[in-house]
C-alpha positions in Angstrom: 39.3 132.6 -83.6 35.9 131.2 -84.5 35.4 131.4 -88.2 39.1 131.4 -89.0 40.7 128.8 -91.2 43.4 126.6 -89.6 46.0 124.1 -90.6 46.8 121.0 -88.4 50.4 121.0 -87.5 50.5 117.8 -85.4 48.9 114.4 -85.4 47.8 112.0 -88.1 45.9 114.8 -89.9 49.0 117.0 -90.3 48.7 119.6 -93.1 44.9 119.3 -93.3 42.9 122.5 -93.6 39.9 123.1 -91.3 37.4 125.8 -90.3 37.2 126.7 -86.6 33.6 126.4 -85.6 33.8 126.5 -81.8 36.5 127.5 -79.2 37.1 126.5 -75.6 39.9 127.5 -73.3 42.7 125.2 -74.6 41.0 123.5 -77.5 39.0 124.2 -80.7 36.5 122.3 -82.7 37.3 122.0 -86.4 35.3 121.0 -89.4 36.4 120.3 -93.0 33.0 119.5 -94.5 34.1 116.1 -95.7 35.5 113.8 -93.0 34.8 116.1 -90.0 31.4 117.7 -90.4 29.6 120.3 -88.4 27.6 117.6 -86.7 30.7 115.8 -85.6 33.6 118.2 -85.4 37.2 117.3 -84.5 38.5 118.5 -81.1 42.1 119.6 -81.3 44.5 121.4 -78.9 45.2 125.0 -79.9 49.0 124.3 -79.7 48.6 121.8 -82.6 47.1 124.2 -85.2 48.2 127.2 -87.1 45.5 129.8 -87.8 45.0 131.6 -91.0 43.2 135.0 -90.8 40.9 134.3 -93.7 37.5 132.6 -93.4 34.0 133.4 -92.4 32.8 136.4 -90.4 30.8 135.8 -87.2 27.6 136.6 -89.0 28.3 134.3 -91.9 29.3 131.4 -89.6 26.1 131.8 -87.5 24.0 131.7 -90.7 25.9 128.6 -91.8 25.5 126.8 -88.5 21.8 127.5 -88.4 21.3 125.6 -91.6 23.1 122.3 -91.1 22.0 120.9 -94.5 24.2 123.4 -96.3 26.9 123.9 -93.6 29.3 121.3 -94.9 29.0 122.5 -98.5 29.8 126.1 -97.4 32.7 125.0 -95.3 34.2 122.9 -98.2 33.8 125.9 -100.5 35.4 128.3 -98.0 38.4 126.0 -97.6 38.8 125.5 -101.3 38.6 129.2 -102.2 41.0 130.4 -99.5 43.6 127.7 -99.1 46.3 126.3 -101.4 48.1 123.0 -100.7 51.1 123.3 -98.5 
């Protein structure tokens, strides 16, 4: 699921688009490039998100995370290009 886009389906951030940057057993770390950056991602339960099968490939995500200065800009662009408001 890393590199996929996701929509929050529960909580105060409901209907917000994110990019999954890290995955654990029952939770994921999400970034939107504006409020939740790569440096401080949001931890969210997998049950509270809906994944979208578009996004970045593993290679693209690794390249983005290696360069933190441009990471948030790339994430914002990825979300803007692939998601339409609900």
